[in-house]
N, C-alpha and C positions, 0 to 999 in steps of 0.2 A: 504494500500500500504506500502511495506517495505521502511523504511527510515534508512539508514545506514550512520554513520559518517565516512567519508573517510579522511585519513591523508592528510594534505595540500600538502605534497611533491608529491602526486600522481595526484593532480588536473590538472596540465599542461599536463602530459603525457596522461591522459585520454582524455582531450580535444583535444590534437593533433591527437590522434587515431580517435576520432569521426569526426574531420574535414577531415582527410584522407578518412575515410569510406564514408562520404557524397560525397566528390569530385569524388570518384571512383564508386559511385552509389551502393555501397554495403549496404548503410544505407539510407533509405528514409522515414521510419515510425517514427513518434514522440514518440509513446509508446515504441518501441524497443530502441530508443535512451535513453529514460528515464530509461529503464531497464539496459542499458549499463553503465549509469552514477551511478546507485544505487547499482549495483552488482559488486563490485571490483574484477577484474580478478586476481589481485596479491594475493588474499586470497585463490586461488584455484590452485596455481602453487607451485612446490617444492621450498624450500629456495634457491637452487642453480640457479633457473631460475628467481628470483625476478627482476633482472635488465632488463629482456626481457619481463616482464609481459604485457606491452602495445605495443609491436611490433605486427604488423599484420602477425603473423606467428604461426604455430603449435609449441608446446613445449612438450618435453618428460616429462612424469610423472613417471610411473613405469610399470613393466610387459610388456615392449615394446609397451606401449600405449602412446597416446598423448592427450593434450588438444587442441581442434581445433582452427584454427586461427580465430580471431574476425570477419573477413569479411565473413567467411563461416558460423559462428554462426548467424550473423545478417541476412544473406541471407536466411538460412533455417528457422529462426524464423519468418521473415517477410512473407515468403511463407506459413507458417503454419497457419497464421492468427488466433492467439490465442485470445479467448474471456474470459472475467471474468466469473468465476464459472464453467469452463469446467473441464473435466477429461482427463488427458493426460498420454499416455504411452511413455516412452523413453527407447530405447534399446541401452545400452552402457552408463553407468553413467560416467565413467572416473573419473575426479576430482570433478565433481558435478557442474561445472560452467554453462553448458547449462541447467542443471536441475534448478539451481537458477534463471536464466533468465526467464525460463518458469514459475517458481513459482511466480515471480513478476507480470507477465502478466496475470496469471490465477486468481490472487486475492484470492477469497474465494474457488476456486476450488482446485483440487489436482493433483499432479504429481506422477506417479508411475514409478520408474526408475529401470531397471533390469541390473545387472552387474555380470559377471561370475568370476571375480577375487576377492577373499576375501579381499586382501590387498587394492584394490581400493574401495570396499564397505566401509571399515573402514575409508579410507582417505576422501572419499566424505562425509560420515556422519559427520566426525569431522569438515570439512570445512563448511558444512551447519549449524552445531550447533553453530559455532563461530558467525554466522550472525543471529542467532535465527530464522532460516527458519524452520517452522514446517509443511508445507504442501507438502513437498517432502518425499516420502517413498521409500527408497533404498532397493531393494530386491536382494539377492544373488541367481542367477539362470541362466539357459540357455536362453539367450535373444531371440533365434529363436523360442522358445515356447511361447513368450509373457508372459502375466500374466493374465490368464483367470479368476482368482478369482474376479477381479475388472472390468472385461469387461461388456458392450462395452465401448469403448473410443471415445471421440469426435475428438481427434487428436492423431496420432502416429508418432514419429520421430525416425528414425534409424540412429545412428551416426557411423556406420561402413559399409564398402563396402560389398554388396551382389551381386551375379550374378543374383539372382532372389529374389524378396521379399518373405520371408517365408509365406506359406499359413496360419499358425495359426495367424499371425499378421493381415492379411486381414480379417480373420474371426472375429477377436476381435474389428474391427473398426465398429462404429455405422453407420447407414444409413445417408448419407450426410456428413459423417466425412471425414477428410483429412489425408493422410499418405505421409510422405516425406522420401526418402531414396537415398543414392548414389548407383547406379546400374552399374555394370561392373566388369572388371577384373583388369588389370594393371592401367587403368584410368577409372574413372566412370562419369556417367551423373547423375546430381541431378534431381530426378524425383518426381513430385507432382501428386498424384492421389486422386480422389474423389470417394467414394462409393455411387452408386445410385441403384435404384430398378432394373435397367437394367445391373448392373455390375460396374466394375471399369472403370473410365474415366480419361485419362491423361489430366491434367490441364497445367502443365509446364514441360519443359525438357531442361536442360542446361549442356553442356559437359565440359570436362577438369577439373575434380576434382580428388583428390587422398586422400583416407581414409585408415585407417588400416582395415584389413579384418574382416568380421563378422564370428564368429566361433560358431558352435553348431550343434544340431541334424538336423536342416533343412537348414544348409549352405552347399555349395558345398564342398565335401571332396577333 
């Protein structure tokens, strides 16, 4: 398990955020709480946003992208039910914070994260390297194509809004695997699906989320 020394000045703000997320029911899982305490968000935001690092809000990074608000990250992570040793595909690396949370939970497993902006690939890789996280592999590519080289995946997380989950991602999910995505247009529903022998089954669905749009060959033009 990753153990990172976090500067004392951030201890109270991290704790305040966790109390807020627990009270608002966005955080209910002890393992996810441990990940939140051990993967410091301030290491994944631009210097200009450091004062807001532990606010429960999305923050701008670059290329008109954002780092998701903590409540959304914890909700998606809890729903994904990550187990030690699994192989995870993430679509949309951004700053790498969600990737790092997943890497903490997957332990000896691996996270493959696909990002289409070279600047963000570099930013995320640098952020992950600062914390000596070596089980996250950031790939520069079209996220709607997934990453077939390492498929199938136990879990797939899409961190950008899609009108429909791209078929290649469903194909790359292992049987009994889970995939989570924000689905919709101007406002999205967070949807959790399970792949079974009989096809995809919806496990959870919650409305009123807003993500940046997913862009690529299999996204809506």
